[in-house]
C-alpha positions as CSV (number, residue, x, y, z in Angstrom):
1,M,-30.1,-22.1,10.7
2,P,-32.4,-21.3,7.8
3,R,-30.8,-21.3,4.4
4,S,-31.7,-17.6,3.8
5,A,-29.9,-16.6,7.1
6,A,-26.8,-18.6,6.1
7,H,-26.7,-16.9,2.7
8,R,-27.0,-13.6,4.5
9,L,-24.0,-14.4,6.7
10,V,-21.9,-15.9,3.8
11,P,-23.4,-14.7,0.5
12,P,-22.5,-17.0,-2.4
13,M,-19.7,-15.9,-4.7
14,P,-20.6,-15.1,-8.3
15,G,-19.5,-17.5,-11.0
16,G,-18.1,-16.6,-14.4
17,L,-14.9,-14.7,-15.0
18,G,-13.8,-14.5,-11.4
19,W,-10.1,-14.6,-12.4
20,L,-10.1,-13.7,-16.1
21,G,-11.7,-10.3,-15.6
22,P,-9.3,-9.1,-12.8
23,L,-6.3,-10.6,-14.7
24,A,-7.3,-8.6,-17.8
25,V,-7.5,-5.4,-15.8
26,A,-4.2,-6.2,-14.1
27,A,-2.6,-6.8,-17.5
28,F,-3.8,-3.4,-18.6
29,G,-2.4,-1.8,-15.5
30,G,0.9,-3.7,-16.0
31,F,1.2,-2.3,-19.5
32,L,0.8,1.3,-18.2
33,R,3.4,0.6,-15.5
34,F,6.1,-1.2,-17.5
35,D,5.8,0.7,-20.8
36,R,8.9,3.0,-21.1
37,L,9.8,2.1,-17.5
38,D,13.5,3.1,-18.1
39,V,12.5,6.7,-18.9
40,P,13.9,9.0,-17.7
41,H,17.5,7.7,-17.6
42,A,18.0,9.5,-14.3
43,F,17.4,9.2,-10.5
44,V,13.8,10.3,-9.9
45,F,13.2,12.1,-6.6
46,D,14.2,9.8,-3.7
47,E,15.4,7.1,-6.1
48,L,18.7,8.8,-5.4
49,Y,18.7,7.1,-2.0
50,Y,16.7,4.0,-2.3
51,A,18.1,2.6,-5.5
52,K,21.6,3.0,-4.1
53,D,20.7,1.5,-0.7
54,A,19.1,-1.4,-2.5
55,Y,22.3,-2.1,-4.5
56,S,24.3,-2.0,-1.2
57,L,21.9,-4.5,0.4
58,I,22.2,-7.1,-2.4
59,T,26.0,-6.5,-2.4
60,Y,26.8,-6.5,1.3
61,G,23.6,-7.3,3.1
62,V,23.5,-3.8,4.8
63,E,23.4,-0.2,3.6
64,R,26.9,1.3,3.1
65,Q,28.3,4.7,2.2
66,F,28.9,5.5,-1.4
67,A,31.8,7.3,-3.0
68,E,31.5,10.9,-4.1
69,G,29.9,11.1,-7.6
70,A,28.4,7.6,-7.3
71,E,25.2,8.7,-9.0
72,Q,26.9,9.8,-12.2
73,T,29.0,6.7,-12.2
74,I,25.9,4.5,-12.0
75,L,24.2,6.4,-14.8
76,R,27.3,5.9,-17.0
77,G,27.2,2.1,-16.3
78,G,29.9,2.0,-13.7
79,R,29.7,-0.2,-10.6
80,D,32.7,0.9,-8.6
81,V,30.6,3.2,-6.4
82,F,31.2,2.3,-2.8
83,R,33.4,4.2,-0.4
84,V,36.6,2.3,0.6
85,C,37.1,1.9,4.4
86,A,39.6,0.1,6.5
87,R,36.9,-1.6,8.6
88,P,33.3,-2.4,7.4
89,E,31.7,-0.5,10.3
90,D,33.5,2.7,9.2
91,C,31.5,2.7,6.0
92,A,28.1,1.9,7.6
93,A,25.3,4.2,6.4
94,Y,22.6,5.5,8.7
95,V,19.2,5.0,7.1
96,A,15.8,6.0,8.3
97,H,13.6,3.2,7.0
98,P,13.5,-0.6,7.5
99,P,15.1,-2.7,4.8
100,L,12.3,-4.8,3.2
101,G,11.3,-2.4,0.5
102,K,14.9,-1.8,-0.5
103,W,15.5,-5.5,-0.6
104,L,12.7,-5.7,-3.2
105,I,14.1,-2.9,-5.2
106,G,17.5,-4.7,-5.0
107,A,15.9,-7.9,-6.4
108,G,15.1,-6.0,-9.5
109,E,18.6,-4.7,-9.7
110,W,19.9,-8.2,-9.3
111,L,17.7,-9.5,-12.1
112,F,18.2,-6.6,-14.6
113,G,21.2,-4.7,-13.5
114,L,21.8,-1.4,-11.7
115,T,19.8,0.6,-14.3
116,P,16.6,2.6,-14.2
117,F,14.6,-0.4,-15.4
118,G,16.3,-2.6,-12.8
119,W,15.6,-0.4,-9.8
120,R,12.0,0.4,-10.9
121,F,11.1,-3.2,-11.9
122,A,9.9,-4.3,-8.4
123,A,7.8,-1.2,-7.9
124,A,6.1,-1.7,-11.3
125,L,5.4,-5.4,-10.4
126,A,4.0,-4.4,-7.0
127,G,1.8,-1.8,-8.6
128,T,0.5,-4.3,-11.1
129,L,-0.2,-7.0,-8.6
130,S,-2.0,-4.5,-6.4
131,V,-4.5,-3.9,-9.2
132,L,-5.2,-7.6,-9.3
133,V,-5.5,-7.9,-5.5
134,L,-7.9,-4.9,-5.3
135,A,-10.0,-6.3,-8.1
136,R,-10.3,-9.7,-6.3
137,V,-11.0,-8.2,-2.9
138,A,-13.6,-5.8,-4.2
139,R,-15.2,-8.8,-6.0
140,R,-15.3,-10.7,-2.7
141,M,-16.8,-7.8,-0.8
142,T,-19.4,-6.9,-3.4
143,R,-20.0,-10.4,-4.8
144,S,-19.8,-8.8,-8.2
145,T,-17.1,-9.5,-10.8
146,L,-18.1,-6.3,-12.6
147,L,-17.6,-4.1,-9.6
148,G,-14.3,-5.9,-8.8
149,C,-13.0,-5.2,-12.2
150,L,-14.1,-1.6,-11.9
151,A,-12.0,-1.3,-8.6
152,G,-9.0,-2.7,-10.4
153,L,-9.5,-0.4,-13.3
154,L,-9.7,2.8,-11.2
155,L,-6.5,1.9,-9.4
156,A,-4.8,1.2,-12.7
157,L,-5.9,4.7,-13.9
158,D,-4.9,6.6,-10.8
159,G,-2.0,9.0,-11.5
160,L,-0.3,8.8,-8.1
161,H,-0.4,5.0,-8.1
162,L,1.1,5.0,-11.6
163,V,3.9,7.4,-10.7
164,L,4.9,5.5,-7.6
165,S,4.6,2.2,-9.5
166,R,7.2,3.6,-11.9
167,S,9.6,4.9,-9.3
168,A,11.9,3.1,-6.9
169,L,10.4,4.5,-3.7
170,L,9.0,2.6,-0.8
171,D,5.4,3.7,-0.7
172,V,4.1,1.4,-3.4
173,F,5.4,-1.6,-1.5
174,L,3.8,-0.3,1.7
175,M,0.5,0.1,-0.1
176,F,0.8,-3.4,-1.6
177,W,1.4,-5.1,1.7
178,V,-1.3,-3.2,3.4
179,L,-3.8,-4.1,0.7
180,A,-2.7,-7.7,0.6
181,G,-3.1,-7.9,4.4
182,F,-6.6,-6.5,4.1
183,A,-7.5,-8.9,1.4
184,C,-6.4,-11.8,3.6
185,L,-8.6,-10.6,6.4
186,V,-11.6,-10.4,4.1
187,A,-11.0,-13.9,3.0
188,D,-10.6,-15.0,6.6
189,R,-13.9,-13.3,7.5
190,D,-15.7,-15.4,4.9
191,A,-14.0,-18.6,6.0
192,A,-14.7,-18.0,9.7
193,R,-18.3,-17.2,9.1
194,A,-18.8,-20.2,6.9
195,R,-17.2,-22.4,9.7
196,L,-19.4,-20.7,12.3
197,T,-22.5,-21.2,10.2
198,E,-21.8,-24.8,9.7
199,W,-21.2,-25.4,13.4
200,H,-24.4,-23.7,14.3
201,R,-26.3,-25.8,11.7
202,T,-25.0,-29.1,13.0
203,S,-24.3,-28.6,16.7
204,A,-26.8,-29.6,19.3
205,L,-25.2,-27.2,21.8
206,E,-27.0,-23.9,22.6
207,G,-25.1,-20.8,23.6
208,A,-21.6,-22.2,23.5
209,G,-19.6,-20.9,20.6
210,P,-16.7,-22.8,18.9
211,R,-13.1,-21.9,18.3
212,L,-12.7,-21.0,14.7
213,G,-9.6,-23.0,13.9
214,P,-6.0,-22.0,13.1
215,R,-7.2,-19.4,10.6
216,P,-4.4,-19.5,8.0
217,W,-5.7,-16.4,6.1
218,R,-5.4,-14.4,9.3
219,L,-1.8,-15.6,9.7
220,A,-1.1,-14.6,6.1
221,A,-2.6,-11.1,7.0
222,G,-0.2,-10.8,9.9
223,L,2.8,-11.7,7.7
224,C,1.7,-9.1,5.1
225,L,1.2,-6.4,7.8
226,G,4.6,-7.3,9.2
227,A,6.0,-6.8,5.7
228,A,4.3,-3.4,5.5
229,T,5.9,-2.3,8.8
230,A,9.2,-3.7,7.6
231,T,8.9,-1.4,4.6
232,K,7.9,1.8,6.4
233,W,7.0,2.3,10.1
234,T,3.6,3.7,9.2
235,G,2.6,0.1,8.4
236,V,2.0,-0.2,12.2
237,L,-1.0,2.1,11.9
238,F,-2.8,-0.5,9.8
239,V,-1.7,-3.3,12.2
240,V,-3.6,-1.6,15.0
241,A,-6.6,-0.6,12.9
242,F,-6.9,-4.1,11.3
243,A,-6.5,-5.9,14.6
244,V,-9.4,-3.9,16.0
245,M,-11.4,-4.5,12.8
246,A,-10.8,-8.3,12.9
247,F,-11.9,-8.6,16.5
248,A,-15.0,-6.6,15.7
249,W,-15.8,-8.9,12.8
250,D,-15.4,-12.0,15.1
251,R,-17.8,-10.5,17.7
252,G,-20.2,-9.6,14.9
253,A,-20.2,-13.1,13.5
254,R,-21.0,-14.7,16.8
255,R,-23.8,-12.3,17.4
256,A,-25.2,-12.8,13.9
257,V,-25.6,-16.5,14.4
258,G,-27.5,-15.9,17.6
259,L,-25.0,-16.8,20.2
260,R,-25.5,-15.3,23.6
261,R,-22.8,-13.0,25.0
262,P,-20.8,-12.8,21.8
263,G,-18.4,-10.2,23.1
264,R,-17.4,-12.4,26.0
265,Q,-16.9,-15.4,23.7
266,A,-14.9,-13.3,21.2
267,V,-12.6,-12.1,24.0
268,R,-12.1,-15.7,25.3
269,L,-11.9,-17.6,22.0
270,D,-10.9,-15.1,19.3
271,L,-8.8,-12.4,20.9
272,P,-5.8,-14.6,21.7
273,L,-5.4,-15.5,18.0
274,V,-6.0,-11.9,17.0
275,L,-3.1,-10.8,19.2
276,A,-0.9,-13.7,18.0
277,W,-1.5,-13.4,14.3
278,L,-2.0,-9.7,13.9
279,C,0.3,-8.3,16.6
280,A,3.1,-10.9,17.4
281,V,3.6,-12.1,13.9
282,P,4.1,-8.6,12.4
283,A,6.6,-7.9,15.1
284,V,8.6,-11.1,14.3
285,A,8.4,-10.3,10.6
286,Y,9.7,-6.8,11.3
287,V,12.8,-8.2,13.2
288,A,13.3,-10.8,10.5
289,S,13.6,-8.1,7.8
290,F,16.9,-7.0,9.5
291,A,18.5,-10.4,8.9
292,G,21.2,-8.9,6.8
293,W,22.0,-6.3,9.5
294,L,22.0,-9.0,12.2
295,A,24.3,-11.2,10.3
296,S,26.8,-8.6,9.3
297,A,29.5,-6.6,11.1
298,G,29.1,-3.6,8.7
299,G,25.6,-2.3,9.7
300,Y,25.1,1.1,11.3
301,G,25.1,0.7,15.1
302,R,25.6,-3.1,14.9
303,N,28.4,-3.4,17.5
304,W,29.3,-6.9,16.2
305,D,32.5,-7.2,18.2
306,R,30.7,-6.6,21.5
307,A,27.8,-8.9,20.6
308,S,30.0,-11.8,19.5
309,A,32.4,-11.7,22.5
310,N,30.6,-14.0,25.0
311,G,28.7,-16.8,23.3
312,W,25.4,-17.2,21.5
313,A,23.1,-16.2,24.3
314,Y,24.8,-12.9,24.8
315,F,25.0,-12.5,21.0
316,V,21.2,-12.7,20.7
317,V,20.5,-10.4,23.7
318,D,23.1,-7.8,22.7
319,S,22.1,-7.9,19.0
320,L,18.5,-7.2,19.9
321,R,19.6,-4.4,22.3
322,S,21.6,-2.8,19.5
323,L,18.6,-3.1,17.1
324,I,16.3,-1.4,19.6
325,D,18.8,1.4,20.1
326,Y,19.0,1.8,16.3
327,Q,15.2,2.0,16.1
328,S,15.1,4.7,18.9
329,Q,17.6,6.8,16.9
330,V,15.4,6.5,13.8
331,L,12.3,7.5,15.9
332,G,14.2,10.6,17.0
333,F,15.0,11.4,13.4
334,H,11.4,11.1,12.3
335,Q,10.1,13.2,15.2
336,G,12.6,15.9,14.3
337,L,12.0,15.9,10.5
338,R,11.0,19.5,9.9
339,A,13.3,20.6,7.0
340,H,11.5,22.6,4.4
341,H,10.9,21.1,1.0
342,D,9.4,23.0,-2.0
343,Y,6.8,20.2,-2.5
344,Q,5.9,19.4,1.1
345,S,2.2,19.7,1.9
346,D,-0.2,19.5,4.8
347,P,-2.2,16.3,5.2
348,W,-5.5,18.1,5.3
349,G,-4.9,19.2,1.7
350,W,-4.0,15.7,0.4
351,P,-7.6,14.6,-0.4
352,L,-8.0,17.6,-2.6
353,L,-4.7,17.1,-4.4
354,A,-3.7,20.6,-3.3
355,R,0.1,20.2,-3.6
356,P,1.5,17.2,-5.6
357,V,5.1,16.4,-5.7
358,L,7.3,17.0,-8.8
359,F,9.3,13.9,-9.1
360,Y,11.2,15.0,-12.3
361,Y,11.3,17.9,-14.6
362,R,13.5,18.7,-17.6
363,S,13.1,21.4,-20.2
364,S,14.6,21.2,-23.7
365,A,14.2,22.5,-27.2
366,G,13.0,20.4,-30.1
367,A,12.5,17.1,-28.2
368,C,8.7,17.4,-28.8
369,G,8.8,19.2,-32.1
370,A,8.3,22.6,-30.4
371,R,10.7,25.4,-29.5
372,S,10.2,24.8,-25.7
373,C,9.5,21.3,-24.4
374,S,8.8,20.0,-20.9
375,Q,9.4,16.4,-19.7
376,A,7.8,15.9,-16.3
377,I,6.7,13.4,-13.7
378,L,4.1,14.9,-11.4
379,G,3.1,12.8,-8.4
380,T,-0.6,13.5,-8.4
381,G,-3.8,11.5,-8.3
382,T,-6.4,11.4,-11.0
383,P,-8.8,14.2,-9.9
384,V,-12.0,12.5,-11.1
385,V,-11.1,9.4,-9.0
386,W,-10.0,11.4,-5.9
387,Y,-12.9,13.9,-5.8
388,A,-15.5,11.2,-6.5
389,G,-13.8,9.2,-3.7
390,L,-14.4,12.0,-1.2
391,L,-18.1,12.0,-1.9
392,A,-18.2,8.2,-1.8
393,L,-16.4,8.2,1.6
394,L,-19.1,10.5,3.0
395,A,-21.7,8.2,1.6
396,M,-20.0,5.2,3.3
397,V,-20.0,7.0,6.7
398,V,-23.7,7.6,6.4
399,W,-24.3,4.0,5.1
400,H,-22.3,2.4,7.9
401,L,-24.0,4.6,10.6
402,T,-27.5,3.8,9.4
403,T,-27.1,0.1,8.4
404,R,-23.9,-1.1,10.1
405,D,-22.7,-2.5,6.7
406,W,-19.3,-3.9,7.4
407,R,-18.0,-3.1,3.9
408,A,-18.6,0.6,4.3
409,G,-17.0,0.6,7.7
410,A,-13.9,-1.2,6.4
411,A,-13.4,1.3,3.6
412,V,-13.7,4.2,5.9
413,L,-11.4,2.6,8.5
414,G,-8.8,1.8,6.0
415,Y,-8.8,5.4,4.6
416,A,-8.8,6.9,8.1
417,A,-5.8,4.7,9.2
418,G,-3.8,6.0,6.3
419,W,-4.7,9.7,6.6
420,L,-5.8,10.8,10.1
421,P,-2.6,9.9,11.9
422,W,-0.7,12.1,9.5
423,C,-2.9,15.0,10.3
424,Y,-2.0,14.5,14.0
425,F,1.7,14.2,13.2
426,A,1.6,17.4,11.2
427,L,-0.2,19.3,14.0
428,A,1.8,17.9,16.9
429,D,5.3,17.8,15.4
430,Q,5.1,20.1,12.4
431,R,6.6,17.2,10.5
432,T,7.5,17.5,6.8
433,T,5.0,15.6,4.9
434,F,4.2,14.8,1.2
435,L,1.1,13.9,-0.8
436,F,2.3,10.4,-1.7
437,Y,2.3,9.4,2.0
438,L,-1.5,8.9,1.4
439,L,-1.0,6.1,-1.2
440,P,-1.7,3.2,1.2
441,A,-5.2,4.8,1.8
442,L,-5.9,4.9,-1.9
443,P,-7.3,1.4,-2.3
444,F,-9.8,2.1,0.4
445,L,-10.9,5.3,-1.3
446,I,-11.5,3.2,-4.5
447,L,-13.4,0.6,-2.5
448,A,-15.7,3.4,-1.2
449,I,-16.3,4.4,-4.9
450,V,-17.1,0.9,-5.9
451,L,-19.4,0.3,-3.0
452,A,-21.2,3.6,-3.9
453,C,-21.4,2.4,-7.5
454,G,-23.0,-0.8,-6.3
455,L,-25.7,1.3,-4.6
456,V,-26.2,3.3,-7.8
457,L,-26.6,0.1,-9.8
458,G,-29.1,-1.3,-7.3
459,P,-29.6,-4.9,-6.1
460,P,-29.9,-7.7,-8.7
461,G,-33.7,-7.8,-8.2
462,A,-34.1,-4.1,-9.0
463,S,-36.2,-3.0,-12.0
464,A,-34.7,-3.0,-15.5
465,V,-35.0,0.8,-15.6
466,R,-33.1,1.2,-12.3
467,R,-30.4,-1.2,-13.4
468,S,-29.9,0.3,-16.9
469,T,-29.9,3.8,-15.5
470,G,-27.4,2.9,-12.9
471,A,-25.2,1.1,-15.4
472,A,-25.2,4.2,-17.6
473,L,-24.1,6.4,-14.7
474,V,-21.4,4.0,-13.6
475,G,-20.1,3.5,-17.1
476,A,-20.1,7.3,-17.7
477,F,-18.0,7.7,-14.5
478,A,-15.5,5.1,-15.6
479,L,-15.1,6.7,-19.0
480,L,-14.6,10.1,-17.3
481,A,-11.9,8.6,-15.2
482,L,-10.2,7.1,-18.3
483,A,-10.4,10.5,-20.1
484,D,-9.0,12.4,-17.1
485,F,-6.1,9.9,-16.8
486,W,-5.4,10.0,-20.6
487,W,-5.2,13.8,-20.4
488,L,-2.8,13.8,-17.5
489,S,-0.7,10.8,-18.6
490,P,2.1,12.8,-20.5
491,V,3.0,14.7,-17.3
492,L,2.9,11.5,-15.2
493,T,5.3,9.5,-17.4
494,A,8.0,11.9,-18.6
495,V,6.6,12.2,-22.2
496,P,8.1,15.3,-23.8
497,V,5.3,17.8,-24.6
498,P,5.3,21.5,-25.6
499,Y,5.5,23.8,-22.6
500,D,2.0,25.1,-23.2
501,A,0.7,21.5,-23.1
502,W,2.4,20.9,-19.8
503,L,1.2,24.1,-18.3
504,S,-2.4,23.4,-19.4
505,R,-2.3,20.2,-17.3
506,M,-1.4,22.0,-14.1
507,L,-5.0,22.1,-12.9
508,L,-4.5,23.9,-9.6
509,P,-2.2,26.7,-8.5
510,G,-0.3,24.3,-6.2
511,W,0.6,22.0,-9.0
512,V,3.2,24.4,-10.4
């Protein structure tokens, strides 16, 4: 294979600050997420449920019911918060989400105590690490350290990502595992193409394609996607989307090196490992996340006495049957979730930030030096980033349709997997939905922006005028995103401000 064709299949990675730049951006994002993390000293939105369930998991291995007034006891520093029951199963709590995200929240509580900092620590860490992962995967996709750092910076400056990184909810963990799984698949794509290119260069065979090895990056992707599903069920949407995408990449690689019948070869040689690593492995990881429930008699619907009555074989079979029955009950709960909430919103309004979620609000006098002060946490994205992202996504659709560029297709697919199913759920079931459900799609929105910025900058061989003009436009956009984030930041992080200052930041009617 000619050297130019090999470089086209596996472009060389840039040298220089491949880790230093992304680490610096992640450090900046980490500062924004950990600074004043214990403010407010209160349960923010659904922390009321997840912080307590996490404490139950690290204490008993399963979610249990809490005593009346447990929230006030916890905020006062008390720990005697569980309901007392004669039998463990009598205190079992019914919960609607898998346990992995709550285990991660509980790890922070184990390290730092049952305090606001403790239950928010893991979310802040996941948010910080996601900035690093996005910077690295964008660098790999664009072969540009500058564009990779821009991707990380835009994620660090997004308001919705910041709010969920500073709150003990599950969505930031779902987003992190989805992004990590995608990053592993991109690394696997490079490794598989490099292996296929080398085989084609050295093999005397014509028309017979090779197996591409055990593919550890793809196994890692399966584990990450399993972790995403073990955090919230919507992780399975990305399991399906990424499995299709990975198979398409395999077929495309075989076609790109000139092999005949690449589709048939991909089905025979690649599809079995796609199904194993990206379908079976996530399923096993999901079941493994219920280890505490499986090993305890106190879980909801566990039926421990019946399962342990007739030996290990029956124990395994009956335990899995109880787990499946529990999951069917959870499915029924989600399908029937239509209760009205003041901050619910329809998915088709999410990309426009039409109705954010107010996570916390407190009014007071004198706290900010004014007669009337507001202290708020508004779960909204940074408008400059989100609106530019919509234009970039449209550009990626056109780019992919006209050039079949895999990067544009991946960005559009990732965003669509995190958004379009919610539109269907809302239409089919009238389900109660919230803006922050779109968080797992946000990294793909930013990837679309960065890829569009790459087009604006032009290729490395472009004229100096083109490159300098493009750099000025991209730099101006980055500064505009920074200014927009700075303007919104007080109402994202519970900084006391005069009421008029808070009201001036409510940019759309639906924000109030």
